[in-house]
N, C-alpha and C positions, 0 to 999 in steps of 0.2 A: 546723450548723443542719438538715442533711438528716434527721437522726434526730428532731428536734423537729417538722419540718414533716411527716414521715410520721406521727408520733403524732398531731398535731393533725388531719391529714386523717382518720385512722382514728377519731378521737373524733367528728369532725364527721359522718361517715358513720353512726356508731353511733347519733348523735342523729337521724338521718334528715333532715338538712338539707342542701340544695345550697349551693354557694358563695355564691349571691346572697343567699339568706335567712340564711345563717350570718353574712355580713358585715354584713347589716343589723342582725341581733339583738346581734351582738358590738360594734356600734359602730365598725367599721373599713370601709375601703374594699375593694371587690371585688378591685382590683388587688393590694392588700396580702395578701389571703387567697391569691390565686394565687401570688404570689411566695413567701409563707411555705411553702406546701405543696410548692413545687418546691425548697425548700431554699436560696433565695437568702441569702447571707451578709450582706447589707447591710440587712436588715429592722431596724426600730427596736425595740429590747428592751422599751420601754414598751408598745408595741402588742402584742407577743407576750405580755407580762404580762396585758394587757387581755383578749386572746382566751383565754388559759389560765384567768384568773379566771372569764370566761363559762362556760367548761367544767367549772369546779369543780376545777381543777388549778393547780399553780404551779411554777415553776422553783426548783431548789435548787443552791447551790454547794457542792461538797464537795471535800475535799482528797484528791488521789491519794496513795496510800501509796507513797512513793518510798524504800524502806529500801535 
């Protein structure tokens, strides 16, 4: 989650939104945004998806090549 959090923080800053405005526009709580950006591992995946959708991004599950 640390990489996801860092990416979302970077995208938020690129959009020139502070955490308060970002939370409001994305439809999530400020606490959630703070925890997400800090890489907390227990954040709700549906809310992560909601935030990423707001930013025009998505999560993707890929198979690790384990030959």
